[in-house]
N, C-alpha and C positions, 0 to 999 in steps of 0.2 A: 507380360500381359498389358495392352490396354484397349479401353473401348471409351466412347464418348456420347457425349448429351452432343446436339447442334443445331437449337433453335435461331432461327430469323426477327430478329429484336420487330414482329409489325403486325403485333398484339400481346395479350398477357400468354402466360403459363396457363395451358385450357387440364384437363383431366387428361386425353389424351398421350398429350406433350408432358405429363408428370408420369404416368406409367411407362413415354419407354426412357424418359429421364430412373426413372427406380431402377427396371431391369440391365438397364448397358452400368448403372449403380453395384446393385445386385453382382452383376458377374464379375466387375473386379475383382469386387470382395472376395466371391469367391475362390476367386483364382489367383489371390492375395497378390492385384496386376494393380494399375494405377487407373485410374475413374477422368477423364476430359472434361474441361469447358467450352464449348467454344462458340463467341455470336457469330455467328452469320450475317454479315452486317451490309454486305456490297450493293447488295440495292440499295439505292440511298436516295430514292423518292420515296421509299415505303417504309425503311428503319429509323424505327423514334429512341430518342435516348428515354420514355417514362415508358417506352415497350419493355427497355435492354433492363431497367431498373426494375420491372412488375416480374422481369424473368428470375433474375439475380434471387431477389426479396423472395420468391417462391421455390425455390431451392435450398439457400437457407432454412426457410420456416420449417420444409420438409426432412432439412437434416443432408442432404443428401452432399458430403463435405465431396471436393474434387479436388483431387492433387495436382492438377496443371490447370492454370486456366488464371479467371474466363483471360480465353484472349480472343484477338479480335480479328477477321480478317481483313476490314479498310489497314490497318496495321501492314501489311502483307502483299500490297500492289506492285508493290517490284519486283516480286518473287514470284507473282502471277505471270507480269508481262513477260520475263522474261523466258518463263515455261509459252506462252502465244508465238512469241519469238523465235521459240527454239521450230516448235507445231509451225512456225509460215516459214519456215530455216529447210527440212528437212518433206519438203508438201503435205504433212499430214495435216495442212489445213489451208485454208485461201480466201479472202477475202469479197464479198456480195458485196451487192449495190442494190438486188433488190427493192423494189421500191415496196410498203406499207398495202400500198393500190392490187399493185400484181403479185405477189402475197396471198391478198384477200380472195381474186378470183382463182386462180390457183387452184382452192381448198375450196373453193365451192366446184369449180368443176369436176372436179376429185372424186367430192361427195356424189356428185350427176351421178355418176359414172361407176357409182359402187366401189371404187378404191379409195384405201386409205388418203388420208390431208399430210401429203408429207412436199417436203422440200424438190424438186426435180433439179435442183444441183445444175442450176441455170447459167450461171459465176464461177463455174469449179473446175475451169479450161479457160478465163481469162487473165487468169494475171492482174486481177486491179489490184490498188495501193492503201483504195481507202473502203471503208464500210465495216459494219461488219464482221468476224472474223467469224466463222462458220470450221469447224472440227468435218474434216474427209474420213467418213464413216467410210468402212470396207466392205464391198459392195456383194462379198460374196461370204460363203460359210454360216455357223450357226454359232451363235453365243452359249456358253452353258455349265452352270455354273448349279450348284449344290447349296440352297436355303436349308440353313440352320431348324428353319419353323418348317418351310413350306417342300421340302426336298427336291428335288432336282427338275431348275427351271431349260427350256432349251426356247431361244428369240433367231430367229433367220435376220439376219442383216439388213434383206431386203426387204425388214417388214419398218426396219429406223431410217431413221434423219439424219440429215450431214449438222446437225445441231451447231446454234451459234452459241460460241462461248467466251466470247467479244463485244461485248454490246459497239454501236458505230462511238460512244461518249468515250470507247478507251478500257471500259470497268468489264470484267471479267463475271461468264452468268457461273450459278449451284454447280452445275456440272459441274464443271472442270475446279472449280478453289475448292469441291468436294474431296477430290481422289488429291490436287496437290496438295490440303492438308491433311491429310487420312496418311499420305504417303510421309510428309516431313516429321509427322509427331509421331509415326509410326502403331498407330493404328491396327492392333491386329482386327477387331470384329466391330464390323460398323452394325447396331440394332438400331432398329429405329420402324413406322410404322407402313405399316405393304405400301400405304397411296405412294412410296417411293421404288415400288416393286419395278416399275416400267423406267424410273429413272436407272435402278442400273445394270442393265450390259450395255447403256451406253458409256457411261463408266468402263465396266470392266475393257471396253476398247479404247475408252484413255489412258488407261493403263497399260494397255501390251502396249498400245505407241508409241509411250513415252519406255517403254521395256522397266516398270515396274512390277514387283510381285507385286498379289492380290491381296487383299487380305476376305476375313469371309464374313456371307450377308448371312444377317437372321431378320427376318419382317416379322413385325409380330400385325394380327389379325386389329381389324375394324372394331371403334368397337362404339356400341349401335344403342336408339333408349328401345325401351318398354315394345316401342312398337315395329321394330328391327329399320328402323331409319336412322343415315348415322345421325349420331351423336349431337345437337345442337340444345343452342341456351331451353328452351322450353325445356329440354331430359335435364339437365345439371353439367351444363360443360359452360362454364363458366370460371373466371380465374378462381385459378389453385388459391389462394389469401383470399375468396368470398368464401374459405371454407373453416378459414383462421375469422372468420370475422362472426361465424354464423356457429361458434363452438365447440368445434370437432378441431379430435388430436390428430395432429399430425401421422403418429402412431397408425390411426386407426384409418386414417385415410389409406396407407401405402397398403396395410394390411389387405385395406380391400380393394385396391389395386394390384395387388400381387393376386389378386382369385381373381379377376379378369381375363382368362385364358389361362392358366396356373391353377393345376390342382396338384392337393398331394393325401389321398384317401378321404376321408371322407372330413378329415379336419378344418375348422371354416379361421381359426383366432388361432395365429402366429406373432413371435416376437421376433422384431427385427432379425435376430443373429437366428434363430429356426429358421426363418425364408432363406438368409443367406446360405443356414448350412443345406437344406431341404432344397432347392430352388436345379433346376436344370431347364439350360433352353429349350432342347430339344424335346422335354414334359410340355412346351407349347400348347393350347388347338390348335391348328390352321384354321378354323372358323372363327368367325365374329363373336364378339365375346359381350352381353347385353349392361347396361349403364341402370341400375337399379337406386333410384334413390330413399326410397326404407331401405331396405340393405345396409345399408351403407354408415345408417341411421342406428341400425341394428350391430355395428359393429363399435360403432361410436359409444353408443352406453356400454354395450362389455369391457370393452379398450379402459374405459372411466375408473369401472366398479375395479378388474385389476391393474390399474395404473397405482405407485408407492403417490402416497400424500405430495411428495417433493416435487414433478413430475407435475404433476397438476397444478397444482402453487401455481411451477414454471410457467405453465399453458394459461394459468387462470390472473397471473398478473396482468396483462396487456387488457378482459373483461374489466376486471375493477377500473380500473381506468378510464377504460371509457365508459362505464356507464357511473364516473365519478365515485365508487365508493372507496371510502377509507378505512382499512382497517384497525381499530386497535388493540391494546395486547389483552380484551378480554372482549369476546370468551378469544381461546386459542385458536389462530383459523388454523391450525390440523386438527386439534378436534372436530372442530366443525366440517369440513371437508372430507373428515374423512365419515361421521355421521350423510353427510350430502355427497356421495360419489354410487351409492348403494342406488337413490333414488331420484338420480339427472342422465340424460339422456343427450344435453350438451352443456359445454363450458357456459353460456350466457345464458340456461334455462339455473348455472350452479352460483355463478355471477347473484342473479336474480334473487334468487333464494339466500343468499346469505344477506341481501340486505336489510330484514329482520334481524337477525342479530345485531346489526352495525350502529343502523339509520333506525333513527324515530321516526314517524309517521303522525301524521294532519286528520286523517278519517279511515275510513272503510270504504270496501267497496261496497255498494248503492245497494245495488240487486240482495247481494248475501246479508248484510244488514237489518235488513229491511226484517228478510228472512228470519234471519237468526237473532237478533236480540228483541222478540218479539215482548216476548218476557225476561222479565227483570232478576225473580227469583234465583232463577239454578245462579247467577254470574254473579248476584248477591253471597250468596251464602256460600260459593266457590274461594269468594275474598276472604268474608270472615275468618274460612280455614286456613286458606294458604299465608293468610300476614301472619297466624301465632302456628306455621310451620317455623320449625329451626334451624333445622337440617336442608337447606334445597335441593336435594337430589331425584332426578327423576322415577325411583322407587315410593320416592317418599309422596310425590308429585302425583302421582297415579293411584297411591293408595288411595290422597286427599278425595280425587276423584267420581273413583269409587264409595267413596260411603256420603262424601253428596248426593250420588246418586240413586245409595243406600235409604238414605233417609225424610227428600222429596221425592221417593217409590216413586224414580223416572227410570226410563231407555240412557243408556253411556249417552248416545244422539246428542240426548238433550241439553248433556253440558258441553261433550268435548265438541261438539260445533263452533258453538260460538263459543269456547272456549279457544279454539285454533284462528277463528278471525280473530276475535282478540289478541293473538299475540301478534299473529301474521300481517294484520292487514285485509289483505287477499284471500285468505282461507286456502293460500298454496305453500301447509305447509306440513308436514310427517310426523310419524310420533309423538304426542304432545308431550305426554313426560318428559321428552328429551329437548324438544322446544324451550317449553319453559326452561328448564337445567340450563340449560344453552342463554337467552335469551340473560337470564338473572332474577331474583327476585324482586329485586327495583324496581327493572321494569315492567318486569311482565304484574305483581300488583299495579304500577299505572296506567300499562293497558287496560285492562281490566277493567278499573275507575273508566276510563275514557270512553267504553266498553256502556258499559252500565247509566254514562252521559247521556250517550248516542240519541 
């Protein structure tokens, strides 16, 4: 069994494309088949190398390893020409010289009459030898297919156009190349967004005209924003790599994408292997799914909590480099990550909190410092007691803080909050006893002195 993902390199890999690729990848894995990556770049005017690179980078980051590819349509022009010529020879296609102006006027007239704006077959019987090439679509009958997601779909051939299969510059168009490639690459099931559903009957007629066996079709519902409008940049429909940059784990994004249209009971969090095991195309909802940025952030937080330290460190490396954070031997990075993973929503957040353990700072958050460093007495008392501490462990540090509170007859916040700011510089730290242990005695005492001198 083979499935495929076939993006056009006219932009980045976005959320909708990522979900399509993931579902096609899951299905291939579940069926012990192969996943094919094909770049549909015959639109030479709009296709760019930058977009191709962005798509490949996104697929790689998501971990959707492909068994064949990337295959490029621009490497197959000879094959497309062969099929176009065959269709012309068999009178299943013809040349059309209608001008853009004539076609525009035709569309406007048909629209005024309340009819479907489609080509009228003007050049069908002219036996021309130049122009665009149109497929001679059947004029009678009904195209019927059973979509794995949508169910039975029927389209009357009278509703369909004699679609252009080759431009006047001889480059082939999408509907033809997709059919040829899916046949030649032995694709068994075509999983794609339901914005392609109108192309399916046209492609089925092309399959039948060529005498080829039909694959299965599964059209995925549209992803909408919370406001019910088609997903756009303001809803979060940015490049998949923007989610990497924002500190999301790839498996968290994939887990969330799997839940856009598919479910298994009330379970929310799945490992990738669990999704492969439980996923069924027939269980995808027919209705559109709603994208929720807050829900995705929740998935990311939960995935960070349950992830292995090794996996977190692997994904965190890019963020450490991006924030120019150099990791030293002390404290042990794995211990620091294990501490932070229960309090961080994103890897950007985690990298930011890592700084206090490996980088010194010259100043404090001014607003917090003016508020928390008013009274030097608690910090001075704390410094004296901590200097005498022989075993620098969290439990011992915690007892010292309690002792200072007791001796000065003040509540914990009067000591803990300024101590937290002294250790972190920005007040963004968790348990001060654990943080102080990880920062180390020398650094912790130096930062306390700096806070007192503030």
